[in-house]
N, C-alpha and C positions, 0 to 999 in steps of 0.2 A: 504493501499498498503506502501510498507519495504521500510527503504531508498536500502537498495540493488538495486531493482528495479529498485529506483531512481539517483540511481548512477552507475542507466545499461542504462535511455534513456540518461543523460546522454553524456558517452563512448560514444554513437551510433557515438556521432561526430558532433546533428547538432545542438543543444547548441556552443560549442567550434568556429565552424566555420559563428557562429554570430558573432564577437568577431569586424570582418572586419580591420578593421586599426590596428588593433594592434600586436606586434608583430610577429613573429617566438617564440612560448613558454609564449606565458602571459596569456594561461587557465593552474591549473595546479589542476586535480582530484584525490584527495585520500578518496578511501571507502577503508571503515579496517573496522574487529570483533575489538573489545580491545585483547590487551590480557592474558588480569587477565579471562578474561573471552566472552559468544559469549551475555553474558546482555547489553553489549555499539552496538549502531554502527556509526559511523560517518561518514561524506563527509562533506571536507575542498578545494573550484574549487577563488583558487587564481583567481578574478578578471580583470583589463587595463594593460596599462588605456588604457579607456572611456570618448568619446572623441561628447561632443556638434556638429551642421554644422560648420565647417569652428577657429576646434580646439581651441573654448576662456574661454573653460571653458572644463575641466578632471576630473573622478575621479576614483581608484584605492581601490581597498579591498580584500577581504578574502567574499568567502561564506562563515557560514556552518551548518550542523545539529546536532544535535544526536537525534536519538532512545534512549531510555530506555529503558528495557525491566523492567514491573513491577512482581513487586517478590512477594508480599500480593497479588496479585490478576493476575496470568498465563490467556496470549493473550491476552493482556493489554496490553503499551506500553504511555511514555508518548515522547517527541519529542516539541526539541525544533530547529528551525532553529535565527540563526545568521548574520547578513549581518554590516557587522565594513571597515568603507576604510575613505578617505580621497578625499574634495573634491574642487579645487583651481578652483578661477573667472584668466585665466588668459588677462582680455580685461579690460586692463587701459583707457577706455571707460565708456557709459553708462549701458551698460548691465552686471549684477550677472549671475553668477553657479548657478547650480535649479539640481539638485537628484528627480529623481521622483522611488519612488517604490512601485508595487504594489504586494500585496499576498495573490497570490487568492485556498481559499474551493473550495469548493462543494460546491450546494447550497446554496452557504454565497457571496454576490457580491468580491467586490475587493480592497479595501478601499485605499487610501492610501499618504501614507510618503513622504515629501518633506522638504529637504532641500536645502539652500539660503545661500548662500556666493558671500558681494558683497564688493570691494575693493584685489586687490593682494601683495604679498606678503601676505597669509600666506594664511594659507587652516579649513574649516567648519569639522567637521570630524565627521563620518555617525554611528549610530548604533539602527540599526532598527534592533528588538525583537519582535516575534510570537512563539508562545506558543500552537495547537492543537494538533488535535492525528493526526497523517501521514497517515492513512487511512481516513482525508478528507482533503488529500494536494492536490490540482493540480499540480500552479503549481508559482514562483519566479518570477518578471519581472522586469526589470528600464530601465533608459533610464537619458542622460544625456542633459544639455538644456540650454537656456542661459530669461533670465531674466529682463527686469524693475526692476530698484531698489523698484517700488515701488506699481509695477504690480502685479498680481499674473494667469495668464496668457504668459506662457512661448510659448517661439518660440525659431528658430535653432535647433530642438531639437535634436536630432543623433537617431541612431535607438532601438527598445525594445531588449532588450537584454534578453533574459530564460535560465537562467545560470540551471537551476534544476528545471524538469516537471515530469508528470502523463507521 
């Protein structure tokens, strides 16, 4: 699967409407070839803010995907999918902010990476990266939840957001 096709899926609108409570214009998609030549294609999706149920946890940031053609081996590509951003805990009580992300590849499970921020007043950096051939890529999804200070079971989760998919 090419990055251009993934960008076409994003631009089709199904993923952009998934932002729900986000203000208009909160999602921006840029799909462009490298001006120096056709060897690099990239997309950049601005996300957020994305909220937990009750608006006590919030995340925002970027989803970037870059596909580079391998000059030494024509027909092969290298790709990097990266999610960067910030996670805020807005609950002065006993819950923490929780960000869960899954990158699914064909024929494989989708292991989760999680970020947790306890306490108001600052944010937790989000930096998730995966590098595999895009032909194996199926979808990327994430959600914002709350979780207890000593728990790993999320509650009050917002909807799963799928900013890029096959």
